[in-house]
LOGULUM-781575 format. One record per residue (C-alpha): residue number from 1; chain; x, y, z. Coordinates in steps of 0.02 Angstrom, whole numbers, always signed. Layout:
     k   c        X        Y        Z
   NUM   A        X        Y        Z
...
END
This chain:
     k   c        X        Y        Z
     1   A      -26     -199     +893
     2   A      +90      -77     +968
     3   A      +23     +118     +979
     4   A     +159     +171     +829
     5   A      +92      +19     +729
     6   A     +238     -118     +759
     7   A     +171     -286     +784
     8   A     +195     -354     +969
     9   A     +261     -532     +987
    10   A     +124     -677    +1046
    11   A     +228     -707    +1189
    12   A     +232     -510    +1246
    13   A      +39     -495    +1240
    14   A      -32     -463    +1411
    15   A     -224     -531    +1423
    16   A     -286     -363    +1375
    17   A     -185     -335    +1227
    18   A     -220     -508    +1175
    19   A     -403     -469    +1159
    20   A     -390     -328    +1064
    21   A     -274     -407     +930
    22   A     -401     -549     +916
    23   A     -541     -435     +891
    24   A     -428     -331     +751
    25   A     -394     -499     +678
    26   A     -564     -571     +669
    27   A     -639     -401     +585
    28   A     -489     -400     +455
    29   A     -503     -608     +400
    30   A     -676     -585     +389
    31   A     -642     -426     +286
    32   A     -515     -524     +175
    33   A     -629     -680     +150
    34   A     -764     -579      +98
    35   A     -645     -505      -37
    36   A     -571     -676      -98
    37   A     -730     -796      -70
    38   A     -887     -670     -113
    39   A     -815     -544     -240
    40   A     -660     -641     -310
    41   A     -545     -485     -291
    42   A     -414     -521     -149
    43   A     -320     -378      -83
    44   A     -176     -482      +10
    45   A      -52     -595      -45
    46   A      -99     -791       -4
    47   A      +40     -783     +126
    48   A       -4     -609     +210
    49   A     -182     -705     +231
    50   A      -98     -861     +303
    51   A       +4     -763     +426
    52   A     -142     -669     +493
    53   A     -245     -843     +513
    54   A      -62     -906     +607
    55   A      -71     -756     +723
    56   A     -244     -775     +765
    57   A     -209     -975     +805
    58   A      -36     -920     +917
    59   A     -148     -795    +1032
    60   A     -283     -926    +1032
    61   A     -168    -1056    +1099
    62   A      -84     -933    +1238
    63   A     -242     -866    +1297
    64   A     -387    -1009    +1257
    65   A     -504     -919    +1364
    66   A     -507     -768    +1262
    67   A     -562     -855    +1086
    68   A     -711     -778    +1033
    69   A     -865     -862     +966
    70   A     -841     -816     +803
    71   A     -664     -864     +807
    72   A     -582     -839     +619
    73   A     -518    -1027     +658
    74   A     -692    -1099     +671
    75   A     -730    -1030     +472
    76   A     -726    -1082     +317
    77   A     -729     -958     +171
    78   A     -871     -813     +177
    79   A    -1073     -824     +159
    80   A    -1126     -856      -14
    81   A    -1175     -713     -125
    82   A    -1354     -662     -137
    83   A    -1355     -658     -322
    84   A    -1367     -868     -323
    85   A    -1490     -994     -257
    86   A    -1399    -1071      -87
    87   A    -1363    -1264      -59
    88   A    -1314    -1335      +87
    89   A    -1172    -1450      +79
    90   A    -1227    -1648     +146
    91   A    -1038    -1648     +212
    92   A     -952    -1471     +251
    93   A     -831    -1399     +133
    94   A     -697    -1371     +236
    95   A     -508    -1292     +204
    96   A     -344    -1351     +253
    97   A     -197    -1331     +388
    98   A      -39    -1269     +312
    99   A     +152    -1303     +331
   100   A     +272    -1193     +268
   101   A     +442    -1292     +281
   102   A     +521    -1478     +301
   103   A     +513    -1469     +504
   104   A     +337    -1421     +496
   105   A     +302    -1567     +378
   106   A     +386    -1701     +484
   107   A     +289    -1637     +652
   108   A     +128    -1651     +539
   109   A     +180    -1824     +494
   110   A     +225    -1867     +682
   111   A      +74    -1795     +737
   112   A      -35    -1909     +638
   113   A      +76    -2072     +683
   114   A      +61    -2021     +860
   115   A     -134    -2010     +842
   116   A     -157    -2174     +756
   117   A      -20    -2248     +877
   118   A      +88    -2313     +741
   119   A     +250    -2416     +759
   120   A     +399    -2336     +688
   121   A     +413    -2473     +554
   122   A     +225    -2476     +501
   123   A     +192    -2376     +332
   124   A     +113    -2222     +341
   125   A      +85    -2181     +154
   126   A      +19    -2012      +87
   127   A      -33    -1946      -77
   128   A      +47    -1784     -132
   129   A      -56    -1678     -257
   130   A      -31    -1503     -329
   131   A     -120    -1383     -234
   132   A     -228    -1275     -382
   133   A     -247    -1101     -361
   134   A     -446    -1082     -424
   135   A     -615    -1097     -355
   136   A     -667    -1259     -265
   137   A     -838    -1336     -340
   138   A     -922    -1485     -287
   139   A    -1020    -1581     -413
   140   A    -1171    -1698     -368
   141   A    -1206    -1849     -462
   142   A    -1370    -1951     -442
   143   A    -1417    -2085     -541
   144   A    -1247    -2060     -614
   145   A    -1319    -1879     -697
   146   A    -1249    -1723     -626
   147   A    -1386    -1651     -529
   148   A    -1308    -1509     -449
   149   A    -1136    -1402     -434
   150   A    -1106    -1280     -282
   151   A     -964    -1169     -233
   152   A     -887    -1191      -60
   153   A     -956    -1038      +11
   154   A     -916    -1050     +198
   155   A     -905    -1217     +196
   156   A    -1085    -1260     +255
   157   A    -1200    -1178     +124
   158   A    -1136    -1126      -56
   159   A    -1206    -1056     -216
   160   A    -1286    -1152     -336
   161   A    -1187    -1136     -516
   162   A    -1263    -1311     -578
   163   A    -1307    -1201     -752
   164   A    -1119    -1139     -770
   165   A    -1048    -1292     -722
   166   A    -1122    -1386     -846
   167   A    -1051    -1286     -988
   168   A     -891    -1328     -936
   169   A     -838    -1451    -1053
   170   A     -713    -1555     -957
   171   A     -857    -1587     -821
   172   A     -934    -1752     -877
   173   A    -1122    -1738     -848
   174   A    -1140    -1925     -839
   175   A    -1041    -2048     -749
   176   A    -1006    -2227     -819
   177   A    -1118    -2373     -753
   178   A     -949    -2427     -653
   179   A     -977    -2254     -537
   180   A    -1104    -2270     -385
   181   A    -1287    -2205     -399
   182   A    -1242    -2071     -278
   183   A    -1081    -1972     -256
   184   A    -1022    -1798     -235
   185   A     -861    -1754     -320
   186   A     -744    -1616     -275
   187   A     -620    -1515     -352
   188   A     -548    -1355     -410
   189   A     -602    -1236     -572
   190   A     -455    -1147     -648
   191   A     -394    -1048     -807
   192   A     -227    -1096     -879
   193   A     -102     -945     -913
   194   A     -106     -948    -1111
   195   A     -309     -943    -1094
   196   A     -304     -800     -952
   197   A     -200     -705    -1061
   198   A     -322     -716    -1226
   199   A     -455     -692    -1129
   200   A     -378     -524    -1041
   201   A     -346     -472    -1223
   202   A     -521     -498    -1296
   203   A     -593     -399    -1147
   204   A     -464     -256    -1149
   205   A     -503     -248    -1325
   206   A     -707     -239    -1283
   207   A     -673     -111    -1138
   208   A     -564       -2    -1252
   209   A     -723      -10    -1374
   210   A     -841      +76    -1246
   211   A     -916     -102    -1177
   212   A     -935      -57     -987
   213   A     -977     -230     -938
   214   A     -810     -299    -1005
   215   A     -680     -322     -844
   216   A     -473     -355     -866
   217   A     -443     -494     -729
   218   A     -277     -469     -614
   219   A     -238     -668     -618
   220   A     -307     -826     -689
   221   A     -383     -882     -516
   222   A     -503     -712     -499
   223   A     -546     -752     -693
   224   A     -592     -925     -651
   225   A     -692     -877     -510
   226   A     -777     -738     -590
   227   A     -813     -830     -747
   228   A     -903     -969     -648
   229   A     -997     -857     -541
   230   A    -1086     -780     -687
   231   A    -1268     -750     -700
   232   A    -1286     -791     -870
   233   A    -1224     -962     -927
   234   A    -1185     -897    -1099
   235   A    -1033     -783    -1032
   236   A     -951     -952     -917
   237   A    -1000    -1058    -1078
   238   A     -886     -933    -1186
   239   A     -751     -947    -1048
   240   A     -597    -1079    -1068
   241   A     -634    -1159     -881
   242   A     -555    -1321     -844
   243   A     -570    -1423     -680
   244   A     -468    -1558     -582
   245   A     -555    -1680     -459
   246   A     -467    -1726     -299
   247   A     -583    -1763     -170
   248   A     -756    -1824     -142
   249   A     -923    -1762      -11
   250   A    -1074    -1875       +8
   251   A    -1032    -2037      -40
   252   A    -1113    -2184      +23
   253   A     -999    -2307      -78
   254   A     -820    -2276     -128
   255   A     -745    -2365     -280
   256   A     -588    -2401     -176
   257   A     -508    -2410       -3
   258   A     -362    -2269      -27
   259   A     -350    -2099      -86
   260   A     -245    -2141     -233
   261   A     -376    -2276     -284
   262   A     -517    -2162     -272
   263   A     -417    -2036     -395
   264   A     -388    -2171     -514
   265   A     -569    -2225     -511
   266   A     -629    -2031     -553
   267   A     -503    -2030     -681
   268   A     -567    -2194     -762
   269   A     -747    -2121     -746
   270   A     -671    -1972     -866
   271   A     -640    -1856     -731
   272   A     -491    -1746     -755
   273   A     -362    -1787     -615
   274   A     -202    -1700     -578
   275   A      -64    -1813     -668
   276   A      +85    -1756     -550
   277   A      -17    -1849     -408
   278   A      +87    -1984     -329
   279   A      +93    -2074     -156
   280   A     +222    -2081      -34
   281   A     +279    -2184      +89
   282   A     +403    -2077     +174
   283   A     +430    -1899     +233
   284   A     +599    -1888     +117
   285   A     +487    -1958      -16
   286   A     +362    -1815      +11
   287   A     +493    -1674       +5
   288   A     +561    -1724     -139
   289   A     +394    -1736     -236
   290   A     +364    -1568     -170
   291   A     +532    -1508     -245
   292   A     +484    -1586     -415
   293   A     +328    -1500     -422
   294   A     +397    -1330     -358
   295   A     +534    -1349     -512
   296   A     +396    -1376     -635
   297   A     +301    -1241     -557
   298   A     +336    -1103     -700
   299   A     +313    -1227     -854
   300   A     +141    -1308     -793
   301   A      +36    -1190     -883
   302   A      -86    -1161     -733
   303   A      -62    -1089     -585
   304   A      -20    -1197     -397
   305   A      +28    -1110     -238
   306   A      +98    -1267     -141
   307   A      +72    -1472     -134
   308   A      -82    -1547      -28
   309   A      -33    -1715      +72
   310   A     -159    -1841     +122
   311   A     -146    -1985     +235
   312   A     -188    -2122      +91
   313   A     -294    -2249     +191
   314   A     -464    -2209     +208
   315   A     -500    -2331     +361
   316   A     -367    -2206     +434
   317   A     -430    -2044     +374
   318   A     -603    -2086     +470
   319   A     -499    -2125     +613
   320   A     -410    -1959     +616
   321   A     -571    -1863     +598
   322   A     -588    -1667     +594
   323   A     -545    -1525     +695
   324   A     -666    -1380     +691
   325   A     -623    -1322     +512
   326   A     -485    -1428     +453
   327   A     -456    -1608     +423
   328   A     -297    -1718     +527
   329   A     -282    -1823     +390
   330   A     -222    -1677     +280
   331   A     -118    -1520     +249
   332   A      -56    -1403     +118
   333   A     +120    -1356     +103
   334   A     +140    -1187      +47
   335   A     +269    -1130      -76
   336   A     +383     -972      -41
   337   A     +367     -814     -143
   338   A     +411     -871     -332
   339   A     +570     -806     -424
   340   A     +614     -792     -601
   341   A     +754     -724     -694
   342   A     +755     -599     -818
   343   A     +843     -435     -888
   344   A     +820     -262     -828
   345   A     +817     -170     -978
   346   A     +803      +14     -920
   347   A     +762     +114     -766
   348   A     +626     +248     -757
   349   A     +564     +373     -648
   350   A     +390     +399     -586
   351   A     +331     +561     -501
   352   A     +210     +550     -363
   353   A      +56     +667     -327
   354   A     +179     +737     -177
   355   A     +317     +756     -273
   356   A     +403     +576     -238
   357   A     +534     +536     -373
   358   A     +509     +344     -369
   359   A     +628     +227     -478
   360   A     +552      +80     -571
   361   A     +632      -63     -672
   362   A     +579     -101     -845
   363   A     +596     -304     -860
   364   A     +601     -389     -997
   365   A     +433     -493     -984
   366   A     +421     -643     -868
   367   A     +300     -748     -785
   368   A     +322     -757     -608
   369   A     +169     -853     -504
   370   A      +47     -840     -667
   371   A      +64     -661     -697
   372   A     +168     -579     -817
   373   A     +291     -453     -740
   374   A     +359     -310     -853
   375   A     +389     -191     -683
   376   A     +474     -193     -514
   377   A     +489      -71     -412
   378   A     +664       +0     -341
   379   A     +583      +96     -201
   380   A     +729     +236     -202
   381   A     +908     +284     -260
   382   A     +976     +211      -85
   383   A     +908      +37     -151
   384   A     +976      +54     -311
   385   A    +1151      +69     -228
   386   A    +1116      -97     -125
   387   A    +1074       -6      +37
   388   A     +914      -16     +146
   389   A     +832     +126     +228
   390   A     +915      +77     +405
   391   A    +1092     +106     +287
   392   A    +1126      -84     +289
   393   A    +1202     -176     +135
   394   A    +1051     -281      +65
   395   A    +1138     -335      -76
   396   A    +1311     -384      -61
   397   A    +1469     -480     -153
   398   A    +1589     -610      -85
   399   A    +1676     -468      +14
   400   A    +1521     -387      +80
   401   A    +1533     -236      -24
   402   A    +1349     -174      -96
   403   A    +1289     -226     -261
   404   A    +1195      -86     -354
   405   A    +1064     -120     -493
   406   A    +1094      -62     -683
   407   A    +1018      -65     -840
   408   A    +1072     -232     -925
   409   A    +1090     -331     -767
   410   A    +1030     -511     -772
   411   A     +914     -497     -613
   412   A     +806     -608     -511
   413   A     +634     -549     -481
   414   A     +512     -616     -344
   415   A     +325     -565     -315
   416   A     +339     -517     -113
   417   A     +177     -620      -53
   418   A     +155     -656     -226
   419   A      +83     -477     -265
   420   A     +208     -349     -279
   421   A     +371     -375     -392
   422   A     +533     -333     -317
   423   A     +719     -366     -381
   424   A     +783     -471     -244
   425   A     +975     -531     -320
   426   A    +1083     -467     -459
   427   A    +1189     -595     -578
   428   A    +1361     -502     -571
   429   A    +1430     -640     -671
   430   A    +1310     -592     -817
   431   A    +1330     -413     -812
   432   A    +1375     -332     -980
   433   A    +1542     -248     -983
   434   A    +1463      -92    -1057
   435   A    +1328      -69     -908
   436   A    +1361      +83     -821
   437   A    +1302     +127     -637
   438   A    +1147     +212     -642
   439   A    +1141     +392     -580
   440   A     +974     +459     -518
   441   A     +911     +613     -584
   442   A     +931     +782     -502
   443   A     +780     +865     -590
   444   A     +611     +805     -594
   445   A     +569     +709     -757
   446   A     +416     +789     -782
   447   A     +422     +953     -755
   448   A     +623     +996     -742
   449   A     +607    +1070     -580
   450   A     +753    +1016     -449
   451   A     +731     +880     -350
   452   A     +798     +879     -179
   453   A     +810     +748      -36
   454   A     +800     +811     +138
   455   A     +912     +759     +265
   456   A     +867     +583     +345
   457   A     +739     +552     +202
   458   A     +769     +407      +57
   459   A     +655     +496      -58
   460   A     +693     +627     -184
   461   A     +561     +757     -225
   462   A     +513     +871     -349
   463   A     +510    +1062     -298
   464   A     +403    +1114     -425
   465   A     +242    +1113     -328
   466   A     +146    +1240     -429
   467   A     +187    +1176     -599
   468   A     +212    +1011     -600
   469   A      +89     +898     -691
   470   A     +111     +748     -577
   471   A      +72     +862     -426
   472   A      -37     +983     -499
   473   A     -211     +911     -480
   474   A     -191     +887     -276
   475   A      -93    +1053     -255
   476   A     -234    +1123     -343
   477   A     -371    +1030     -226
   478   A     -263    +1105      -77
   479   A     -245    +1267     -133
   480   A     -445    +1277     -148
   481   A     -465    +1183      +21
   482   A     -559    +1259     +172
   483   A     -418    +1339     +264
   484   A     -340    +1390     +104
   485   A     -429    +1493      -24
   486   A     -609    +1401      +16
   487   A     -691    +1471     -150
   488   A     -878    +1415     -143
   489   A     -924    +1313     -282
   490   A     -751    +1263     -318
   491   A     -705    +1103     -240
   492   A     -587     +941     -270
   493   A     -719     +876     -405
   494   A     -736    +1033     -503
   495   A     -539    +1045     -481
   496   A     -516     +870     -569
   497   A     -650     +910     -711
   498   A     -567    +1089     -730
   499   A     -397    +1011     -750
   500   A     -443     +864     -851
   501   A     -513     +997     -984
   502   A     -361    +1101     -980
   503   A     -453    +1243     -901
   504   A     -352    +1261     -748
   505   A     -157    +1190     -751
   506   A      -97    +1323     -607
   507   A     -172    +1416     -476
   508   A     -177    +1582     -556
   509   A     -281    +1490     -699
   510   A     -427    +1500     -564
   511   A     -429    +1692     -575
   512   A     -423    +1694     -768
   513   A     -584    +1581     -772
   514   A     -709    +1728     -799
   515   A     -596    +1811     -910
   516   A     -561    +1645    -1028
   517   A     -726    +1557    -1027
   518   A     -834    +1684     -941
   519   A     -890    +1789    -1099
   520   A    -1075    +1768    -1105
   521   A    -1038    +1621     -997
   522   A    -1057    +1519    -1133
   523   A     -922    +1379    -1116
   524   A     -956    +1357     -935
   525   A    -1143    +1363     -911
   526   A    -1154    +1232    -1052
   527   A    -1051    +1102     -955
   528   A    -1124     +963     -863
   529   A    -1199    +1010     -700
   530   A    -1205    +1199     -734
   531   A    -1321    +1329     -786
   532   A    -1308    +1510     -794
   533   A    -1342    +1542     -623
   534   A    -1212    +1436     -547
   535   A    -1076    +1488     -670
   536   A    -1123    +1668     -626
   537   A    -1108    +1622     -447
   538   A     -931    +1532     -464
   539   A     -852    +1680     -548
   540   A     -925    +1816     -401
   541   A     -855    +1684     -265
   542   A     -685    +1680     -357
   543   A     -687    +1874     -363
   544   A     -738    +1877     -176
   545   A     -575    +1779     -133
   546   A     -454    +1894     -235
   547   A     -417    +1975      -62
   548   A     -331    +1854      +29
   549   A     -244    +1863     +191
   550   A      -62    +1818     +194
   551   A      -63    +1681     +315
   552   A     -180    +1583     +212
   553   A      -89    +1617      +48
   554   A      +70    +1547     +122
   555   A      -23    +1402     +174
   556   A     -128    +1371       +0
   557   A      +31    +1362      -85
   558   A      +58    +1193       -9
   559   A     +234    +1193      +38
   560   A     +301    +1052      +94
   561   A     +297    +1051     +312
   562   A     +200    +1220     +291
   563   A      +34    +1201     +383
   564   A      -94    +1314     +449
   565   A       +0    +1358     +613
   566   A     +170    +1396     +520
   567   A      +81    +1488     +390
   568   A      +54    +1612     +518
   569   A     +210    +1601     +612
   570   A     +288    +1660     +423
   571   A     +158    +1797     +399
   572   A     +172    +1867     +555
   573   A     +371    +1875     +561
   574   A     +381    +1961     +385
   575   A     +204    +2057     +378
   576   A     +184    +2084     +196
   577   A     +197    +1975      +47
   578   A     +336    +2087      -26
   579   A     +445    +2059     +111
   580   A     +409    +1863     +132
   581   A     +452    +1855      -49
   582   A     +594    +1949      -35
   583   A     +673    +1861     +115
   584   A     +651    +1699      +27
   585   A     +717    +1725     -129
   586   A     +870    +1784      -38
   587   A     +884    +1653      +84
   588   A    +1023    +1505      +41
   589   A    +1020    +1371     +192
   590   A    +1226    +1332     +207
   591   A    +1281    +1175     +156
   592   A    +1390    +1140     +304
   593   A    +1428    +1220     +464
   594   A    +1584    +1275     +400
   595   A    +1500    +1377     +251
   596   A    +1392    +1450     +390
   597   A    +1554    +1529     +482
   598   A    +1638    +1556     +316
   599   A    +1495    +1661     +231
   600   A    +1421    +1737     +408
   601   A    +1351    +1911     +386
   602   A    +1321    +1863     +186
   603   A    +1140    +1931     +153
   604   A    +1080    +1757     +106
   605   A    +1159    +1674     +266
   606   A    +1071    +1827     +368
   607   A     +904    +1789     +274
   608   A     +932    +1606     +314
   609   A     +967    +1642     +492
   610   A     +823    +1757     +525
   611   A     +691    +1605     +453
   612   A     +756    +1485     +575
   613   A     +762    +1615     +699
   614   A     +573    +1601     +699
   615   A     +516    +1500     +845
   616   A     +414    +1360     +790
   617   A     +517    +1337     +625
   618   A     +656    +1207     +615
   619   A     +787    +1177     +466
   620   A     +675    +1049     +379
   621   A     +547    +1170     +344
   622   A     +645    +1311     +329
   623   A     +744    +1209     +189
   624   A     +572    +1165     +107
   625   A     +520    +1345     +106
   626   A     +679    +1410      +24
   627   A     +682    +1264     -112
   628   A     +505    +1304     -175
   629   A     +564    +1487     -203
   630   A     +722    +1437     -275
   631   A     +637    +1361     -414
   632   A     +619    +1487     -560
   633   A     +464    +1423     -644
   634   A     +363    +1420     -451
   635   A     +415    +1602     -471
   636   A     +329    +1633     -629
   637   A     +185    +1547     -576
   638   A     +181    +1657     -422
   639   A     +194    +1804     -527
   640   A      +48    +1770     -623
   641   A      -57    +1722     -470
   642   A       -9    +1874     -363
   643   A      -41    +1985     -513
   644   A     -222    +1933     -478
   645   A     -229    +1953     -297
   646   A     -250    +2074     -151
   647   A     -161    +2027      -32
   648   A     -186    +2075     +156
   649   A      -31    +2117     +274
   650   A      -36    +2016     +438
   651   A     -110    +2083     +572
   652   A      +21    +2167     +698
   653   A      -14    +2199     +886
   654   A      -59    +2384     +922
   655   A      +79    +2384    +1059
   656   A     +181    +2540    +1031
   657   A     +185    +2583    +1200
   658   A     +243    +2405    +1268
   659   A     +415    +2384    +1341
   660   A     +447    +2252    +1213
   661   A     +379    +2298    +1063
   662   A     +477    +2269     +901
   663   A     +599    +2165    +1005
   664   A     +664    +1994     +976
   665   A     +650    +1876    +1130
   666   A     +704    +1704    +1166
   667   A     +639    +1595    +1304
   668   A     +749    +1456    +1377
   669   A     +755    +1336    +1532
   670   A     +593    +1300    +1637
   671   A     +448    +1411    +1673
   672   A     +384    +1414    +1821
   673   A     +225    +1552    +1829
   674   A     +172    +1515    +1656
   675   A     +180    +1377    +1531
   676   A     +305    +1409    +1361
   677   A     +144    +1425    +1234
   678   A      +68    +1549    +1366
   679   A     +241    +1648    +1373
   680   A     +254    +1653    +1193
   681   A      +91    +1720    +1157
   682   A      +74    +1854    +1282
   683   A     +265    +1918    +1211
   684   A     +170    +1905    +1025
   685   A      +36    +2000    +1097
   686   A     +145    +2148    +1166
   687   A     +227    +2173    +1004
   688   A     +390    +2070    +1022
   689   A     +460    +1936     +892
   690   A     +494    +1764     +983
   691   A     +637    +1677     +911
   692   A     +699    +1492     +950
   693   A     +863    +1526     +940
   694   A     +976    +1646    +1003
   695   A    +1092    +1775     +880
   696   A    +1174    +1957     +870
   697   A     +993    +2013     +823
   698   A     +922    +1937     +990
   699   A     +878    +2080    +1104
   700   A     +820    +1987    +1260
   701   A     +841    +1807    +1344
   702   A     +719    +1761    +1487
   703   A     +816    +1617    +1562
   704   A     +729    +1493    +1687
   705   A     +785    +1366    +1771
   706   A     +894    +1226    +1683
   707   A     +948    +1357    +1553
   708   A    +1092    +1280    +1463
   709   A    +1171    +1326    +1296
   710   A    +1058    +1478    +1236
   711   A    +1090    +1547    +1407
   712   A    +1290    +1529    +1374
   713   A    +1276    +1593    +1216
   714   A    +1184    +1752    +1264
   715   A    +1317    +1772    +1387
   716   A    +1449    +1754    +1253
   717   A    +1353    +1890    +1131
   718   A    +1311    +2014    +1280
   719   A    +1124    +1985    +1254
   720   A    +1017    +2052    +1394
   721   A     +971    +1908    +1512
   722   A     +816    +1923    +1638
   723   A     +732    +1786    +1753
   724   A     +550    +1738    +1731
   725   A     +505    +1862    +1876
   726   A     +603    +2007    +1795
   727   A     +517    +1977    +1621
   728   A     +326    +1987    +1717
   729   A     +391    +2143    +1810
   730   A     +444    +2212    +1637
   731   A     +284    +2182    +1553
   732   A     +167    +2215    +1689
   733   A     +144    +2042    +1769
END
C-alpha cells in the first residue's frame, strides 16, 4: 500500500514493498477467513475477498521467492471451532479457483486441453451447476448408514456436526442397496429466502420479548451456517435447512465414470441434486448455461453466487489432479454484483454524529442477492444531481448531461460487492411527469439549525453542535474530555448514561445536575454503580471545573476545525470570553472578493479580517467558528453554559516595556537565524500579536529572502518593514 492508502499496482512493486504487501494480505485474509468460516459473520463481500486473494496470487507470481510459508494461497477455510469435536478429512476439502469473465473461462478450458494434450476436435465435456451460497458439509456413509457429518473447517480438519445433520429432513440417514458400502458425499447446506424471512421474523419477535439468545441473521448463508453449527441439535431441527449434493470425498467405489453420472446416481439414492446442473461440450455452451442460470438468479428462491464448471470424465479429473489448494479440473465462474429494478419512493436525510447530512433513498422493497433492500445510500447532494466527487458526470443521458435522482423514479439498485446497496441507473423513460428535482435541505432536519457546505467538500453539515440531538452525545463526550473540562468521574460512559435518561442534553446541564438531581443525593446515589460518596464526589468535581481557562472552553465547544492549538491562538488574540464572543457574533465571511471590496471597512468584515489575520487561522477554520456563533440556538445554549462558569482570561505576557508589545507583526520570506515557529514564539512572548497576512492594522513586517506578495502589500500600505537582523536588534537579539 502507498503511504496515502492508495493501492500500488503489482507491476510497480519493488521487493521490499512486495514483502510488506504479502505480510499485510496474509494477516487480512486470515482475519476474514476466521470471520466467514469460524464465526459465520463475514465483514466484507465475496467480491472484496476474491480481490484480496487474487492480489496475493499476483504478487507471489511476480516474486516467487517471497512466498510465505503460511501463504493464503495454500490455505482453505479456517480452523475448526473448539466448541465441536474435530474430524480429520480422509480426502481434503479444497476450495475452487475463480474466473470472472468469458475470456478467463476460455483460458481455463484451454489450460485443461493443453494439460491433457487433447486434439482440437476432441470433445472436452464439462458439467455446469449453480454455486450455492451456504455451508459445505461432508456426509460419511458406512454400510449405507450415515455415521458422520463434518464441516469444511480448514480443509484438512472440520467440525463434527453429525447430531445436527441427522435433523435435516433432506439428508438421508440411510442409502439404498444400490449404493456402495462406503462413500462420503459432499454438498452445501442452505436456507431458502422464504424460510430465512420467516426465521428472522420469529427471531425478531423473541428478541423484542426480551430473549437475549435470539439472533436476527444478516442473510440466508449466515442463518444456515449458524443453524448447522449449534451445540443443541434441537435448535438445528427447528431451523428449515436444506441440502444439495454435488461432490464426494473418500469413495473406494463410484457408481459412474463421469461427474454427471455420479450426480445422477446420487439423485437415485434420494440425495437432493440441483436440477439446473447440465453437461456442456463447448465453451459457448458453458457460457450459455451460465447466462441462463444468471437470468433465473432472482427467482430461484435461494442464494447462488456463480456457476461451477467441472471436467465430466473422472479419469481426466484424476490425470489433472490438484494444485496446492484447488483442483485443476474445476473452477467457479462468479457473478457480477447483482442488480434489480424498483421505485424510489422518497429521499430522507440522516444526520451523523459529526453533523454530516447524508441523503438516503427509501425504495419500494426489492430482493437483491437474497437480501430485501429498502434503502440505498445517495452519498451527498452532488451524487443526487449525477456528479461524482471528482466533478465528473456519473449518470448521463444520450447528450452527456447529468441525470439527477428524483422521488418517483424507476431506478436500478446494485449491492456493491453484494453488500452496500446503491443506485446505479435511472430510467428516464419511466420518470413520472409530476416528478420534481430534489432540493437538498439547507437546515438540519433534526434540530433546525442551518447546514453549511465548506468549500471543497461534498458534505453539508449541521452547525447546531450544542443542541442537535444527532450530535450531542459525541459533543458532550468531547466537552468532558481530558483536554477540555476534564471532570473527574464524568467520562464517556457516564455521559451516555445521563443522556439516555434525559439528565444531560446540553453542556450547561452538567452544571445544573446538583440543583436538579442532588437534593439529598437520592436520584443520583440510587443509580446503578453510584453511592452517596461517589455522587457527592461528582458534584464536587463539577463545581471545581466551573472556573475554566478561556482556551479550554473554546476547545471544549467542539467547533469543527478548532483544536487545542487553535483554541490557544483564539484565546490569546481576544483575551476574554466577552471579547471573543462579541467578535465572533459580529464577524461575517464575505461571499466573494467583490463583496469584501464593496464592504471593506464595515464592522462585520473588519471583525472577519481580524480573525483571519491570526497566524494559524485559515479561512476554513474561521468560517466554521463564525458559522457556529451565527446559529441562534447555539448562542442560547452558550448563554446557559457561561452563566454557570467563571471563565479565566487568557494570560498576556508581562512585557509592557517591550518595543513590540501590543504591535501586530507579520513574518514573511525565509528566516536564516531562527525558524518561523521560534520567531513567532519570541514575538508573542514580548507581547506582540503575530498575524498571517498584511493589512492596514499591521504595525511591522519582518521580511527575509524570498519575500513576495506580503512584502509588496506592506510597501503599498506604507507598513514598516525590517530585515531579520534589524528585527533581532529591535528585540535585543
